[in-house]
Each structure stands twice: as C-alpha cells, then as structure tokens.
C-alpha positions as CSV (number, residue, x, y, z in Angstrom):
1,M,33.2,7.1,-0.7
2,A,36.2,4.8,-1.4
3,V,35.4,1.1,-1.6
4,P,38.1,-1.4,-0.2
5,P,39.7,-3.4,-2.8
6,T,38.5,-6.6,-1.1
7,Q,34.8,-5.7,-1.1
8,V,32.7,-7.6,-3.7
9,T,30.2,-4.9,-4.9
10,L,26.8,-5.8,-6.2
11,L,27.9,-4.6,-9.7
12,G,30.8,-6.8,-9.5
13,R,28.5,-9.8,-8.7
14,L,26.4,-9.0,-11.7
15,R,29.3,-10.4,-14.0
16,D,28.5,-13.9,-12.8
17,P,25.4,-15.1,-14.8
18,G,24.9,-17.7,-12.2
19,D,24.5,-15.4,-9.3
20,E,20.7,-15.0,-9.5
21,R,20.4,-13.5,-6.1
22,A,22.6,-10.5,-7.2
23,W,20.2,-9.9,-10.0
24,Q,17.2,-10.2,-7.7
25,T,18.9,-7.7,-5.3
26,F,19.7,-5.4,-8.3
27,E,16.1,-5.4,-9.6
28,G,14.7,-5.1,-6.0
29,R,16.9,-2.1,-5.4
30,Y,16.4,-0.1,-8.8
31,R,13.0,-1.0,-10.2
32,E,11.3,1.6,-8.0
33,L,13.8,4.2,-8.8
34,I,13.2,3.7,-12.5
35,V,9.4,3.6,-12.4
36,R,9.3,6.8,-10.1
37,F,11.6,8.8,-12.6
38,C,9.7,7.6,-15.5
39,I,6.4,8.8,-14.1
40,R,8.0,12.1,-13.1
41,Q,9.0,12.5,-16.6
42,G,5.5,12.0,-17.9
43,L,4.9,8.3,-18.4
44,Q,1.7,6.6,-17.2
45,F,2.3,3.8,-14.7
46,T,2.0,1.0,-17.0
47,D,4.4,2.6,-19.5
48,A,6.8,3.4,-16.8
49,D,6.7,-0.2,-15.6
50,D,7.3,-1.2,-19.3
51,A,10.2,1.1,-19.3
52,A,11.7,-0.3,-16.1
53,Q,11.6,-3.7,-17.5
54,A,13.2,-2.7,-20.8
55,V,16.0,-0.9,-18.8
56,L,16.6,-3.9,-16.6
57,A,16.6,-6.3,-19.5
58,S,19.2,-3.9,-21.1
59,L,21.2,-3.7,-18.0
60,F,21.2,-7.6,-17.7
61,R,22.8,-7.9,-21.0
62,V,25.4,-5.1,-20.5
63,M,26.4,-5.7,-16.9
64,R,28.0,-9.1,-17.6
65,T,30.8,-7.2,-19.4
66,F,30.6,-3.8,-17.9
67,E,33.9,-2.3,-17.1
68,F,33.8,0.6,-14.5
69,D,35.8,3.5,-15.9
70,P,35.7,6.7,-13.6
71,Q,36.7,8.9,-16.7
72,K,33.3,7.9,-18.2
73,G,31.3,8.8,-15.1
74,R,29.6,6.9,-12.2
75,F,27.2,3.8,-12.6
76,R,24.3,6.2,-11.8
77,D,25.2,8.4,-14.9
78,Y,25.0,5.3,-17.1
79,L,21.8,4.3,-15.5
80,F,20.4,7.8,-16.1
81,R,21.4,7.7,-19.8
82,T,19.8,4.4,-20.2
83,I,16.5,5.4,-18.5
84,R,16.4,8.6,-20.4
85,N,16.8,6.7,-23.8
86,E,13.9,4.4,-22.8
87,I,11.6,7.3,-21.8
88,A,12.3,8.9,-25.1
89,R,11.5,5.4,-26.8
90,Q,8.2,5.0,-24.9
91,K,7.0,8.5,-25.5
92,T,7.6,8.1,-29.3
93,A,5.8,4.6,-29.2
94,H,2.8,5.9,-27.1
95,R,2.0,9.3,-28.4
96,R,-1.3,10.4,-27.1
97,P,-3.0,13.7,-26.5
98,N,-1.7,15.8,-23.6
99,D,-3.7,14.9,-20.6
100,P,-3.6,16.8,-17.2
101,A,-1.1,15.9,-14.8
102,A,-2.4,13.2,-12.4
103,A,-1.2,11.4,-9.5
104,V,-0.6,7.7,-9.9
105,T,0.1,5.0,-7.3
106,I,3.3,3.0,-7.3
107,G,4.0,-0.3,-5.6
108,D,4.6,1.0,-2.1
109,G,1.3,3.0,-2.3
110,T,2.8,6.4,-2.7
111,A,1.2,8.8,-5.0
112,V,3.6,10.3,-7.6
113,E,2.7,13.3,-9.7
114,G,3.2,12.7,-13.4
115,S,3.4,15.5,-16.0
116,C,2.9,15.5,-19.7
117,A,6.4,16.9,-20.6
118,A,9.7,16.9,-18.7
119,T,10.4,20.2,-17.1
120,G,13.5,21.7,-15.5
121,D,16.8,20.1,-15.5
122,V,16.2,16.3,-16.2
123,E,19.6,15.3,-15.1
124,Q,19.3,17.2,-11.7
125,A,15.6,15.6,-11.4
126,F,17.4,12.2,-11.7
127,E,20.0,13.1,-9.0
128,D,17.3,14.3,-6.6
129,E,15.2,11.1,-7.3
130,W,18.4,9.0,-6.9
131,T,19.1,10.7,-3.6
132,Q,15.6,10.2,-2.4
133,H,15.7,6.4,-3.5
134,H,18.7,5.7,-1.4
135,F,17.2,7.5,1.6
136,R,13.9,5.4,1.2
137,L,16.0,2.2,0.9
138,A,17.9,3.0,4.0
139,M,14.8,3.9,5.9
140,T,13.2,0.6,5.1
141,A,16.2,-1.0,6.7
142,V,15.9,1.3,9.7
143,R,12.3,0.5,10.2
144,A,13.2,-3.1,10.4
145,T,15.6,-2.8,13.2
146,H,14.4,-0.1,15.5
147,S,11.5,0.4,17.8
148,R,8.3,2.1,16.9
149,E,8.8,4.8,19.4
150,S,12.2,5.7,18.2
151,L,11.1,5.8,14.5
152,A,8.1,8.0,15.6
153,I,10.3,10.3,17.3
154,F,12.8,10.5,14.2
155,E,9.9,11.0,11.8
156,C,8.5,13.8,13.8
157,L,12.0,15.5,13.8
158,I,12.3,14.9,10.0
159,A,9.0,16.6,9.5
160,G,10.4,19.7,11.2
161,E,9.1,19.4,14.8
162,S,11.3,20.8,17.5
163,V,13.3,18.6,19.9
164,E,11.5,20.2,22.7
165,R,8.0,19.7,21.1
166,T,8.9,16.1,20.3
167,A,10.1,15.4,23.7
168,Q,6.8,16.7,25.3
169,R,4.8,14.6,22.7
170,F,6.4,11.3,23.7
171,A,6.9,12.2,27.3
172,T,10.5,11.9,27.3
173,S,13.6,14.2,27.9
174,E,15.1,16.3,25.3
175,Q,18.4,14.5,25.9
176,A,16.6,11.1,24.9
177,V,15.2,12.7,21.6
178,H,18.8,14.0,20.8
179,K,20.2,10.5,21.3
180,V,17.3,8.9,19.0
181,K,18.2,11.5,16.3
182,Q,21.8,10.9,16.4
183,R,21.6,7.1,16.5
184,L,19.1,6.8,13.6
185,R,20.9,9.6,11.6
186,D,24.3,7.7,11.9
187,R,22.7,4.5,11.0
188,L,21.1,6.0,7.9
189,K,24.4,7.5,6.9
190,E,26.0,4.2,7.2
191,L,23.5,2.3,5.2
192,I,23.5,4.9,2.4
193,Q,27.2,4.7,2.2
194,Q,26.9,0.8,2.0
195,Q,24.3,1.2,-0.9
196,I,26.4,3.7,-2.8
197,A,29.6,1.7,-2.3
198,D,27.7,-1.2,-4.1
199,E,27.6,0.9,-7.1
200,G,31.3,1.2,-7.2
201,P,33.9,-0.9,-9.1
C-alpha cells in the first residue's frame, strides 16, 4: 500500500526521542508479536519475554536514525532479522535438555504451542505470525466499535459456519448476515492497511 507523502508514520515518529507516546504505541503493537514468535521457535515464556525486551531495546537505539531503504527490504524484514538473532542468543545462553513441546499462556490468555527446535521455513513462519498479528490488532479495534451481535455473527462466519446457518442461529435474514460480513470485513481491511502503512517510510 502506498503511503501518502504527508502521512506521519509510526516509524517516522520514533525518530523523535521526545515522542514517548510513539514508543509506547510501538511497544504495545509489537511486543506480543515478538513474544508469540519466540515461543513458536522454542523459547519458554520467560525467555521469550526477555527476548522481546532485548529486541525492543535494540530497536529503541536503532530507530532514532533508521533510514527506510526499499532496496534493503521492508521494516518487518529488519524486525525479523533482529528477533531471529535474539532467539539464537537466548538459545545459546539458556541451553537445557530438550523438553516435550508444551503450551504456554501469553498476556491475552491465549495458549501458544512451543517446540524445542525451530521447524520448517522460519521466514515463512514469521510472515504467518506477522499476518495473524495484524489481524488480531484489527479485530481488537473492531470489537471496541461494533455490537456484540455483529461480532458474534462475524465470528461464526470466520469459523466456517454458512450464512444460512448463521442467519438461523441469530433469527435474522441472510441479507442482514451478508451486510454484517461485508461491513466488518471492509473495516478490518481498512484497519490492517492503516497498520501496515505505519510501517512504511
């Protein structure tokens, strides 16, 4: 998505050391993403939380002079490399016998499966987590601005329930269900675009 030249992005605001709100927003937006990804790459929650703190501290130092260069990749590519390096450092510093994979609970109460070793394509795993993260952020905003019934209808549809069955469940028309689906889907798309635009130059 192209960012209008006049738009002040979140990354742009981080260059101002006096903009504490920008840093609070940045930490609030990305800490959970970092923790979740670290857990999926085999760290225990406490180590993942330490890794998140180290990554954020590193970014705090770097972002004040960060220059966006499209030829060197996107911000999330830089974020991925920083997290990956910290995961490697944490695993080296906290070597322990391989434990069976276990679910750990993060800040929002969600259980995340951890593994003792990274598997599959780590870069793709990060892309997947990044995509899910932006969806979660957008859904949080949507939940604060839409009715419980609309949200319940939308969540049924996300879970794979048919429009017909959802309409029956909520004693409404299929047309009404379609409208809720379109309205919330459009709002989610708008919010996600805004969030991604904040990662631009």
